[in-house]
C-alpha positions as a printed Julia matrix, in Angstrom:
465×3 Matrix{Float64}:
 62.08  219.61  135.6
 58.49  218.71  136.06
 56.94  217.28  139.58
 57.48  213.67  138.42
 61.05  214.06  137.78
 61.68  216.42  140.65
 60.44  213.69  143.1
 62.6   210.97  141.51
 65.65  213.38  141.87
 64.78  213.54  145.61
 64.31  209.55  145.8
 67.85  209.32  144.31
 69.25  211.59  146.51
 67.86  210.29  149.76
 68.98  206.9   148.77
 72.75  208.04  148.37
 72.18  210.09  151.62
 70.72  206.87  153.55
 73.68  204.82  152.25
 75.95  207.24  153.55
 74.61  207.94  156.91
 74.22  204.1   157.74
 77.24  202.92  156.15
 78.97  204.72  159.08
 76.68  202.92  161.58
 77.33  199.89  159.65
 80.99  200.03  160.11
 80.56  200.1   163.81
 78.13  197.13  163.84
 79.75  194.6   161.35
 82.64  192.44  161.49
 85.34  192.13  158.74
 84.05  188.81  157.93
 80.56  189.81  157.33
 81.52  193.03  155.44
 83.65  190.98  153.34
 80.9   188.84  152.45
 78.57  191.61  151.44
 81.14  193.0   149.35
 81.48  189.73  147.32
 77.84  189.74  146.73
 77.86  193.31  145.48
 80.98  192.81  143.28
 79.3   189.78  142.01
 75.85  191.71  141.09
 77.92  194.63  139.59
 79.93  192.5   137.4
 77.09  190.47  135.94
 75.01  193.69  135.68
 77.38  195.33  133.8
 78.13  192.15  131.45
 74.31  191.87  130.79
 73.92  195.43  129.97
 76.83  196.1   127.68
 75.9   197.52  124.39
 72.23  197.77  124.75
 71.04  200.2   127.4
 68.58  202.95  127.12
 70.14  206.1   128.89
 73.53  204.53  129.36
 73.25  203.44  132.81
 75.2   200.45  132.46
 72.64  198.15  134.05
 69.89  196.42  132.35
 66.06  197.47  133.41
 63.49  195.0   133.92
 66.07  192.5   135.4
 64.43  189.45  136.79
 67.58  188.15  138.39
 65.8   189.19  141.72
 63.01  186.56  141.28
 64.51  183.25  142.05
 62.39  180.91  139.9
 64.16  177.57  139.96
 63.84  175.17  142.73
 65.52  171.86  142.88
 63.53  168.78  144.24
 65.45  167.15  146.91
 62.75  164.52  148.45
 59.55  163.46  146.55
 57.33  160.5   147.96
 53.81  159.92  148.19
 53.54  161.26  151.96
 55.46  164.5   150.94
 58.33  166.27  149.32
 61.1   169.02  149.65
 62.64  171.52  147.37
 65.59  173.99  147.45
 65.62  177.34  146.13
 69.13  178.36  145.64
 70.06  182.04  146.27
 72.29  184.21  144.18
 75.96  185.51  144.92
 78.96  184.01  146.26
 77.74  183.28  149.6
 73.99  182.57  148.97
 70.86  181.95  151.3
 68.91  178.81  150.43
 65.19  178.96  150.96
 63.48  175.5   151.17
 60.03  174.26  151.13
 58.69  171.03  152.91
 55.36  169.6   152.35
 53.95  166.51  154.2
 50.49  164.9   153.84
 48.41  164.05  156.97
 49.82  161.35  159.34
 53.28  161.52  157.96
 56.92  161.42  159.03
 59.96  162.85  157.75
 62.37  160.49  159.16
 65.4   161.32  161.31
 67.88  163.21  159.21
 71.53  164.54  160.05
 72.61  167.86  158.27
 75.87  169.91  158.31
 73.93  173.15  158.02
 71.48  175.01  160.64
 67.81  175.28  159.74
 65.48  178.04  160.88
 62.02  176.69  160.0
 58.9   178.54  159.6
 55.37  177.03  159.65
 53.39  178.32  156.54
 50.44  176.54  156.52
 48.09  174.36  158.7
 45.35  174.46  161.38
 46.1   177.14  164.12
 44.7   175.26  166.85
 46.23  172.23  168.63
 49.35  170.74  167.24
 50.47  170.9   163.96
 53.7   168.89  163.65
 56.07  167.86  166.03
 59.98  168.37  165.66
 62.71  166.63  167.48
 66.28  167.25  167.7
 69.3   166.66  170.2
 70.16  169.72  172.27
 72.99  169.4   174.56
 73.03  165.49  174.79
 69.57  165.48  175.15
 66.36  164.81  173.02
 64.13  168.03  172.38
 60.46  167.88  171.37
 58.62  170.91  170.08
 55.04  171.08  168.89
 54.78  174.03  166.41
 51.96  175.82  164.83
 51.27  178.29  162.1
 53.73  181.17  162.25
 56.11  179.44  164.68
 59.76  180.12  164.19
 62.08  177.56  165.48
 65.99  176.83  164.85
 67.57  173.48  164.61
 71.57  173.85  165.06
 73.98  172.56  162.42
 74.99  168.8   163.43
 71.62  167.95  165.01
 69.78  164.94  164.05
 65.99  165.64  163.67
 62.82  164.59  162.51
 59.47  166.25  161.57
 55.82  164.7   162.03
 52.53  165.81  160.79
 50.35  163.99  163.18
 47.28  166.07  162.24
 44.44  164.21  160.26
 43.11  166.11  157.09
 45.52  168.8   157.37
 48.67  169.04  154.9
 51.56  170.75  156.36
 53.64  173.65  154.64
 57.25  174.64  156.11
 59.29  176.95  154.71
 62.95  177.07  155.81
 66.19  178.76  155.66
 69.41  176.64  155.08
 72.99  178.1   155.03
 74.52  175.96  152.32
 74.69  172.34  153.53
 74.12  169.15  151.37
 70.78  167.11  150.33
 69.76  165.13  153.59
 71.3   161.59  153.7
 71.53  159.08  156.53
 74.57  159.85  158.82
 74.81  156.11  159.03
 75.02  155.28  155.62
 78.83  155.52  155.34
 79.7   153.11  157.89
 80.02  149.22  157.21
 77.47  146.87  158.88
 79.91  145.14  161.19
 80.83  148.49  162.7
 77.41  149.36  163.01
 76.35  146.01  164.38
 79.05  146.29  166.84
 78.04  149.98  167.92
 74.27  148.75  168.34
 75.27  145.53  169.92
 73.04  143.62  167.78
 74.11  140.88  165.06
 74.48  142.06  161.37
 71.21  140.2   160.55
 69.43  142.0   163.07
 70.97  145.42  161.76
 70.3   144.59  157.86
 66.59  144.04  158.9
 66.36  147.41  160.61
 68.35  149.32  157.87
 66.5   147.65  154.89
 63.02  147.2   156.11
 62.13  151.12  155.19
 62.0   151.42  151.22
 59.53  154.21  150.92
 61.86  157.13  151.1
 62.68  160.24  153.47
 58.81  160.97  154.18
 56.66  158.32  154.96
 53.06  157.65  156.27
 52.57  156.77  159.72
 50.49  153.53  160.8
 47.32  153.48  162.46
 48.96  152.34  165.6
 51.77  154.59  165.53
 51.5   157.74  167.45
 54.04  160.81  167.89
 56.31  160.1   171.05
 55.56  161.75  174.02
 57.53  159.95  176.48
 60.44  158.13  175.32
 61.02  155.03  177.27
 64.36  154.05  176.17
 65.47  157.72  177.36
 64.1   157.08  180.79
 65.75  153.65  181.16
 69.22  155.26  180.31
 68.94  158.74  181.92
 71.24  157.9   184.64
 73.95  156.42  182.33
 74.39  159.8   180.74
 75.23  158.43  177.22
 77.4   160.49  175.34
 76.59  159.27  171.73
 73.83  161.79  171.1
 72.51  160.45  167.46
 72.42  156.81  168.8
 70.36  157.96  171.68
 67.81  159.63  169.16
 67.78  156.49  167.2
 67.19  154.23  170.03
 64.47  156.55  171.42
 62.94  157.08  168.22
 62.38  153.43  167.49
 61.06  152.95  171.01
 57.98  155.04  170.45
 55.35  154.95  172.89
 51.96  153.84  172.08
 50.39  156.21  174.27
 47.3   158.19  172.55
 48.25  162.03  171.51
 45.18  163.09  173.51
 47.0   162.01  176.88
 49.99  163.98  175.96
 50.18  167.05  178.27
 52.09  170.16  177.39
 53.8   171.11  174.05
 57.54  170.59  174.88
 59.98  168.09  176.29
 63.55  169.07  177.07
 65.7   172.06  177.66
 66.11  173.23  174.28
 65.05  176.88  172.92
 61.47  177.34  172.47
 59.72  178.32  169.07
 58.71  181.98  168.65
 55.27  182.63  167.0
 55.28  185.8   164.6
 51.41  185.76  164.56
 51.22  185.87  168.51
 53.81  188.99  168.41
 52.36  192.54  168.33
 53.2   194.01  165.07
 56.38  196.77  165.31
 54.26  198.96  162.9
 50.76  199.14  161.96
 48.07  201.3   160.46
 44.83  201.27  158.33
 47.02  200.08  155.34
 48.97  196.97  156.75
 51.57  195.74  159.52
 55.05  194.57  159.53
 56.91  192.79  162.12
 60.88  192.35  162.36
 62.34  189.74  164.4
 66.0   190.08  165.52
 68.45  188.33  167.87
 67.12  190.58  170.86
 63.37  188.87  170.23
 64.61  185.33  169.43
 68.22  184.77  170.78
 68.93  181.49  168.54
 68.92  183.63  165.48
 72.47  185.09  166.58
 74.12  181.75  165.92
 73.25  182.05  162.08
 73.28  185.97  161.91
 69.71  185.7   160.48
 66.96  188.09  160.85
 63.06  187.35  160.01
 60.45  189.46  159.0
 56.57  189.35  158.17
 54.66  191.82  156.29
 50.85  192.03  155.42
 49.6   194.75  153.19
 45.89  195.4   152.75
 44.62  195.47  149.1
 46.32  198.22  147.02
 48.52  199.46  149.81
 52.4   199.81  149.49
 55.4   199.41  151.67
 57.12  202.83  150.95
 60.22  202.84  148.84
 63.36  202.07  151.42
 66.41  200.54  151.63
 67.98  198.06  154.15
 71.58  199.52  155.08
 72.43  196.55  156.99
 71.22  193.28  155.28
 70.33  191.53  152.16
 66.75  190.39  152.42
 65.11  187.17  150.85
 61.35  186.86  150.69
 58.58  184.21  150.18
 55.02  185.33  149.22
 52.64  183.36  151.49
 49.41  184.76  150.11
 47.93  187.11  147.72
 49.94  188.96  145.03
 51.42  192.16  144.19
 54.44  194.05  142.56
 58.09  194.28  143.82
 60.06  197.34  142.33
 63.65  197.42  142.98
 66.0   200.43  141.93
 69.84  200.24  141.51
 71.92  202.3   143.69
 72.59  204.46  140.59
 68.78  205.32  140.61
 67.87  203.26  137.36
 65.05  200.97  137.82
 66.13  197.22  138.22
 63.02  195.45  138.35
 59.19  195.78  138.25
 57.69  192.3   138.58
 54.66  190.63  139.6
 54.68  187.99  142.32
 52.14  185.38  143.41
 51.92  182.91  146.26
 55.07  180.8   146.61
 57.2   183.17  144.63
 60.66  183.6   146.18
 62.63  186.97  145.78
 65.76  188.73  147.12
 66.88  192.49  147.48
 70.47  193.18  147.67
 71.89  195.43  150.62
 71.68  199.17  149.51
 68.98  198.62  146.74
 66.18  200.95  147.31
 62.74  198.76  146.9
 59.05  198.92  147.52
 56.27  196.13  147.55
 52.94  196.81  146.3
 49.7   194.84  146.92
 47.27  193.87  144.31
 43.74  195.69  144.57
 42.18  192.1   144.4
 43.11  191.3   148.03
 45.68  191.45  151.06
 49.37  190.55  150.07
 51.36  188.95  152.69
 54.91  187.74  152.76
 57.71  186.77  155.12
 61.55  186.43  154.83
 64.87  186.36  156.31
 67.67  189.05  156.33
 71.54  188.42  156.51
 71.77  190.14  159.69
 70.36  189.18  163.24
 70.5   192.93  164.47
 68.18  195.46  163.99
 68.16  196.38  160.13
 67.44  199.99  160.69
 65.48  200.48  157.46
 65.54  203.97  155.89
 62.56  205.17  154.33
 62.81  207.31  151.49
 59.17  208.52  151.29
 56.38  209.12  153.9
 56.16  211.03  157.09
 58.8   209.31  158.72
 61.02  209.45  155.64
 64.73  211.3   155.6
 63.19  214.11  154.13
 61.31  215.23  157.14
 64.6   215.05  159.0
 66.38  217.25  156.46
 64.02  220.39  155.92
 65.16  223.87  154.96
 66.03  226.24  152.48
 69.46  224.67  151.56
 67.74  221.24  151.02
 64.98  223.01  148.99
 67.6   224.64  146.92
 69.38  221.55  146.26
 66.24  220.6   144.05
 65.99  224.16  142.43
 62.63  224.48  144.43
 61.46  227.06  146.74
 60.89  226.06  150.39
 57.16  226.52  150.22
 57.16  224.22  147.25
 59.48  221.57  148.75
 57.53  221.48  152.01
 54.2   221.02  150.15
 55.76  217.81  148.18
 57.1   216.2   151.5
 53.9   217.12  153.52
 51.5   215.75  151.09
 51.92  211.98  152.32
 50.81  212.2   155.83
 51.27  208.16  156.3
 54.25  206.35  157.3
 55.96  203.03  156.07
 52.77  201.59  154.55
 51.05  203.87  152.26
 47.64  203.82  150.27
 48.51  203.46  146.72
 45.45  202.32  144.66
 46.42  204.06  141.77
 49.41  202.09  141.17
 48.63  198.75  142.44
 48.24  195.87  139.94
 46.31  194.9   138.09
 46.69  198.6   136.84
 49.1   198.07  133.95
 49.37  201.84  133.11
 50.89  203.33  136.28
 54.07  201.2   136.47
 54.83  201.88  132.76
 54.58  205.48  133.6
 57.03  205.22  136.48
 59.32  203.25  134.04
 59.29  206.11  131.55
 59.87  208.75  134.07
 63.02  207.03  135.4
 64.26  206.84  131.79
 63.55  210.14  131.27
 65.31  211.29  134.4
 68.55  209.54  133.83
 68.82  210.3   130.31
 68.61  214.07  130.77
């Protein structure tokens, strides 16, 4: 074998070793339900892969190369008005993770909604100073307000009523969110007849009709010049001692009784006792070198994540750099490109190339658990992406290349002999890369079209021999 195929052999063996080692840890950490969910995803992927590949693969691997199933191209519009929109990208597998996007024009309101699924919001774009938008929801029978800025992560529990406000002038708001299943937003009151509702609100049916029918602009509307985001909810103050037990009514009455107090007079960035937001950009990177940085947020950093068993990550690569080939032995990953462009390369666990695709801002991708992968930034500028993982615990990524890879923990003549190399030659190869995790890779970074093709051809050659 030449050096290229030997290196590919090393990567394939390391991937198998990493899966074997981490699987033992995984058995101790994961519940039967969680393992079953991942096994269902794996079975679904394996079945589809074999069906698509039947009768036409080079090398006879049983999998189709260049599969774009890992890019989630299709989004479903959920809400669209003049004041904003919301769309949903459905994940793959039997228990998919859905990624949503909300866009709100300046001075707009996403009217109170009630969902049967938890939401984890991430503020993608807006101004960094002051308050970009306000979120309100019910937490333990109390109306909670939070003002979030770029980089904030915030969880809204299933069964909560909530609203969003973009109170800034001249600044469009972009929010991404994770949602576990659920249905399109719909008014929780819409299923009750008017007599029941009028009795519950203690108003006449005519008064109720006026309230329910006066808003015809859709779920996202513009705020009038005289309407300001709530700072003090007078109705809540008047009824605080009564300890009302109907949370949604409390929210609706409070919301309709907004104070006209100016936003500049409001103090603080929160009301209520619910959980705070967590800002990713305020966090010190877990790893950083000259070629980029990465952050991983788990339940220890932000406890609300444990309720959905979801982790969050954020990665920034400088122009031309690479997140070294690695696997996630604990979870499936979903990612959203925040800015820049790059390439995502994914390898099947059997060592054949699964996907080598360019991605740009707004693209959504996913990587199944145990699939080796890497991200490569374009040479034209930085490449930043964030996403969610299907485990709130530390994911323990296993790097296959670099100074912190498994190779450095498994030196010795026996390991070198496994690859048909002398120990000196083997040490030379694994010591050639002195960087860890994020590597300089200008020769393979897009828009260079030749290098990815050479890598793909090397993989074919290795698995056909």
